[in-house]
N, C-alpha and C positions, 0 to 999 in steps of 0.2 A: 470555416471562416467566420469571423465576427460579423455581426449584422448591425454594428454601431453606425450611427449617422455619418455619412460621408460629408466632410466639410467642403463647401464650395471652393474651387481652386483659387479664386481671386482673394479669398480671406486667409489663405495659408501663408505663413512666413516662408521666405526663401532661406538660403544658407545662413545669413547673419543671425536669424532667430532660432537656429537649430540647436537641440540639446547636445548634439555631437561635438566632439572636440575639434580643434583646429591646429593639431600638432604637425601637419605636413608643411614642410618648407618648400620654397621654390626649387631648391636643388633636388628635392624628392620628386616633385612633379615633373621636372625636366628629365630626370632619369627614367621615371615611369613611362613618360611619353616616348622616350628614345628606345627603352628596352621592350616596351609593349609590342613593338612591331617585329620583335625577334623571338619567335616561339619554337617549341619542339616541332610543330607542324611544318615550319619552314625547313628545319634541318633534316627531318625524316620524311614527312609526307610529300615533299616536293618531288621525290624520286618517282612516285607513281605518275605524277603529272608530266614529268619529262619522258617517261616511257610511253605515255599516250600521245603527247603532242609533239615530241621531238624538239628540234630547235625553236619551233613556234611557241614553246612554253614562255619565251620572252614576251611575245605578243599577248599571250593569255594573261600573264601577270600584269602587263601594262594596261590591258583593257579593264580587268577587274580592279586594279589599283586606282584607275581613274574613277570608277564607281565609288570606291571606298573614300577617295578624296572628297567627292561631292557629299557623301553621307557625313563624314567627319566635319566638313565645313558647315553643313546645316546644323549638326548637333552642337558644334562650337558656337554658332550664332545664338542658339537658344540658351545654352549653358552659360555663356558670358553675360547674357541679358538677365537671366534668373538662375543662378547656381543652386543646385539641389542634389542631395545625396541619392535621390531616386532617378536623377538624370532624365533620360528619354521617357520613363514611365510617368514622371510628373508632367513633362511637356505634353505627352499624349493625352493625359487627363485634362489639362488646361485647354488644349486645342479641340479635342474630339469629345471627351466625356469620361467619367469615372470607369466605365466598362473598358475603354481603350487602355487607360493606365493600368488597370488590373490585369488585362490580358498580356500586354507587353512586359510588365514587371514580373509576373509569375512565370512567364515563358522563359525570360532571361535568367531568373533564379534557378529554374530547373536545368537550363543549359550549363550554368556555372557549377552547380552541384555535381552533375554527372561528369563535367570536366575535371573536377577535383578527383573523382574516382579514377578516371582514365589516366590522369597524370601520376597519381599515386602508384597505380599498377605499373606504369612505364618506368618510374623511378626505382621501384622495387626490383624490376627485371634487371636493371643495370647493376644494382647492388648485389644481387645474387650471383651475377657473373663475376664480380670482383671478390665476393666471399662465398665460394661454393659450399653448399651444405646448409646454409642459413635459410630459414623459411621466408618466402616472400611476404607472408602476412605480417611477419615481425617488422619488416621494413615499412610496410604500409602503416602499421600502427605507430611506429616511431615518427614518421613524417606527418601523419595526421595529428598526432599529439603535439608535435613541435609547432606546426603552423596554427593549429587551433589555439594553443597557449599564447603564441605571439600576438594573435589577433584579439585575444581576451584582454591584453594589456593596452597601453596607450597607443593611439593611432601611429605615433612616431615609430613604434616597433615595426609595423607593416612598412612604413616608409623607408626605414633603414635596411630591412631585408631586401626590399625591391631595389634600393639604391645600389647595393653591392652586387646583387644578381645581375642587374642591368649593366653595371660596369664590366662584369666578366663577359656578358654576351656581346656588348658593344666592342670590347677589346678583341674578342675572338673573331667577330665578323669583319672588323676593321683589318685585322691581320690577314684574314683569308682574302679579302678583296685586294689588299696591297700586294700579296704574293701572286694572286691570280692575274692582276693587271700586268705585273712585271713579266710573268710567264707568257701572257698573250703577246706582249711586245718583244719577247725573246730576250729580255734583259736579266732574267733570273739565271744564275749559274747552273749549267747542266741542262738547260732547256733551249728549245728553238721555237720561234713563233709558228703556231699552226695556221696562221692566216684565217681564211674563211672556209677552210676545207671541211671542218666538222659541221658547219652551218649549211652546206649545200650538198654534201655527199650522203650516201646511205638513205636515199629517198628524197633528199632536198629539204628545204625549210619546213615544208608541210608533209612529212613522210606518211602520215595516216590521214591526210586530207582534213577537211573541215570538221569531220566527226572527232578526230583526235584533238583538234584545237579546242572544241567545245568541252571535251573531257578535262582538258588542261584548265580552262576557265573555271569550271566547277570546282576543281581541286584547289585552285588559287583563292577562290572566294572563301573557302573554309579556313585557309591559312591566315586570312586577314582578321578573323574573328577575335575579339578581345581588346581592340583598340578603344572601345567605348569606356573602359575602366577609368581612364584618366579623367573623364568628365565627372565620374562618381567621386573620385578621390579629390578633385579640385574643391568640392564643397567643404572639405575638412582642412583646407589650407589657409594660410594667413592672408592670402590675397587671391580668392577664387577667380575673379574676373580676369586678372592679368595672367594667372596660371593657365586657364583654359585658352585664352587668346594666343598665348605663346605656343602651347602644345599643338593647337590646331593649325597655326600658321606654318609650322615646320613639318606638317604631315606629308606634304608633297615631296620634298627632297628626301625625307626618310624612306618613303615607299620606293621612290625612284632608285636610290642607292642600294638599300638593303635587299629588296626583293628583285626588282628588275635587273639591277646591276649584278647581283650574285648569280642569277639565272643565266645572264649573258656570259659571264665568266665561265660557268660550268659547261654549258653546251658549246662554247668556243674551244675549250681545252680538251673535252672528252667527246667521243662519239655518243650520241644520244642513246644508242642501243647497247652500250657497254653494260654487261650484266652486273658489274659492281655498283652501278648507279642505283639500282633498286636493292641489290644484295647488301651493300654496306652503307648506303645512303649517299646522296650526291656530293656532299661536302667532304666526307671521309674519302670517297673515291677520288675526288680531285686532289686532295692532299697526298694520297698514296701515289697518284700519277706524277705529282711534283717531287716525289721522293722524300717527303717529310717523315722523319722517323716516328713510329708509334702514332700514326695519324688516327687510327681507329680509337685508341684509348683517349687521345686528345679530344676527339669529337664526343666520346662518351661523357667526359667531364662537362663539356659545354652543353650537351643535351640534358644531362642531369640538372645542371643549373637552370636550363630553360624550363624543365618540368617542375622543379621545385618553385621557381618564380611564378609559374602559372598557377600552381596549387595555392600559394600564398595570396596571389591576386584574386583568385576565384573565391576563396573563403572570404576575403575582405569584401569583394564586390557583391557577392550573394547576401552577406549579412547586412550590408547597407541597403541593398534593394529591398530585402525583407523588412527592415526597420522602416524604410520610407513607406512601403505599402501599409504596414500595420498602423503607422502614425496617421494615415489617411483613412483609417477604418476599413481597410481592404485585406485584413489578415487577422490571425488569432491575437487577441489583446495581450496574451501572456508573453508574446515576443517583443512587446513594445518598450519594456523597461530599459532605461539607459542609466548606467552608473559609471562615474569617472569619464564621461564623454564617450563611452563605448557601449553599443547595443549587445551586451554579452549573451543574452538569451538567444538573440538572432544568430550570433556567431556559433553558439553550441548547436542550434537547430540546423544551420547550414552545414556545419562539419559533420553532424550526426547523419544527415541525409546522404552526404557524400560517402561516409563510411558504410552505411547500409547498402549503397550502390556497389561498393567494392565487394561486400559479402555476396550480393546477387551475382556478381561476375564469377564467383567461385561456385555458388550453389546452382545457379540457372544461367550458365553462359550462353546457351543457344535459345533461351526463351525470354525471360524478363529483362536480362541485361541487354540482349540484342534489341528488344523492343524499345528500351530506353534510348539506346544509341540511335536507332532509326527515328524515334520521336523527336529528338533534338537536332536532327540533321539539317533541317531547313529553318531552325528558329532564328538564326542571325538574319536571314533574309526577311522574315516577317518583321523583326525589330527594325530593320532598315526601312521597310515600308512605312511603319508607324512614324519613324523619324521624319521621313520626307513629307508625309501628309501634315504632321504637326508643325513643321517649319513653315509650310505654305500658309497655314491658318494663322500661326502666331506672328509671322512676319508682317502680314497685313494689319494685325491688331497693334503691333508695336509701332508701325509707321503712323498709325492714327493717334495712339495714346501716349507712347513714350519713345519717340525716335532717338532720344539721347542714349538709350540702352543698347543701341545697335553698334557696339564697339567692334564686333566681328560680323561681317556681312557675307551671305552666300553669293558666290559669283553668278552673274547672269540671271538673277532672279526675275521672273519665275521660270524662265525657260529651262535652265539647268536642273531645277527641282523636278520638272516634268521628265527630263532626260533620265534623272536618277530613278524616278518611279518606274519608268519604262524599262530601265536596265534590271531592276529588281524583279519585275514581272517576267522579263525575258528569261532570266536565270531560272526562275521557278518553273516556267514552261519547259525549259530544256531538261530540268530535273524530272518533270512529270512524264516526258516522252522517253527518257532514258531508262532502260531496263534495270540498270544497277542502282539508280537513284529514285525510281518511282516510289518505292516504299517509304523513303524519307519524306517525300512530299505528302503522302497519305497520312503517315503517323503525325507529322508536324501539323498538317491541316486539321486532323482530329483533335489534337491538343488545343490548337487555336480556337476552334469552334466551341469546345467544351468550356474553356476559360472565358471566352467572350459571352457565352450564354449565362454562365455563373455571374460574371461581372454585371451583365445587364439586369439580371434578376435583383442583385444587391442594389444596384442604382435605382431601380423602380421602387423597391421597398423603402430605401432611404428617402426618396422623393415623397412617397405617400405619408411617411411619418412626419415630414416637414409641412 
């Protein structure tokens, strides 16, 4: 890491003075915000949550969704007041200190880069199923090259890819919900309304008790990760304040409809313990139940779009986070160069780290790759904690110094900010006491401590030089 002087936060320009481009339009941001809540984790990972929580998965997604709404509202308040490509990392530095921005930023960068690898591997698996005999590494290389190349170009390339990926995902989830609601009401040809039978039979609404509900909450928290990218992208839009405000204000209904609504449709139409829910995925299983032809292949297309969309967004988000960190003296200077409004070296570094992680999954699947997966397991919760603390501090500061910048306000401040912090702490405690998730907390905690210590040392050295 570079040891260059860290510029005081109050002296740094916000988005208007950034060397990055502003090629993202409002239609791009709107679709990124809408599509950002629809990921592969929702289509595939929700099956494990349903198997653990049963019908109460609806309550699990509602509880964790409420936490996410608070976090996004807090992040939106800060990002609308001071848009920055480093998003919460910049806010944490301004509110807490350079060490906090360093920790939050590089933790999130690691999360996104490992996410690129996971999504590339998942997309390659689908492609080898369609084209038997082709090596999975070839598809990984193709996808990595495609999205690295698109992100090396103007930012509008990223925006256009995400626009159409999001359109496909939104269309798919909209069609699914439409068919599901008709089936629940008994209005879909060839179906009869199941009523509440699947919600109360086979063990009832809480078939595995509170323990199962808690597992569902943990699974749903992971599925919500990635919503923060829209606040990073907004800094490169033609109107960042309006873009952030609009995206954040629609978070509530997007979460309610996409996550909670689709979970309710699934567990109403299918018994929660149906083997196909985990075997084929809950969405494909529901479409099969409704007699939709080629449901499995339809969902494979949608899941592939979700994976590729996430790859594209993660390369974009990680490169912008790295650039922001470097521009604040918190990373290798070599990554700081911007040409044509794009931090191309940061794009290459982020893509390269993702590709190396893919190689680790082949070479050391049970050691280094498993360690990386565990290390980033709780990163999103740490980031949410930084967001809550930063918003508490910066809100007080803005009320004193620039109340006009508060175009988006956190509800019920400061009480709901404290509720959000308590929620983050509660989920981390649940992960620490759970046998299956304890290692994630340990690895994530180790990463956080190491980065915080490094950031603090850099902060002290910079202060001594000044």
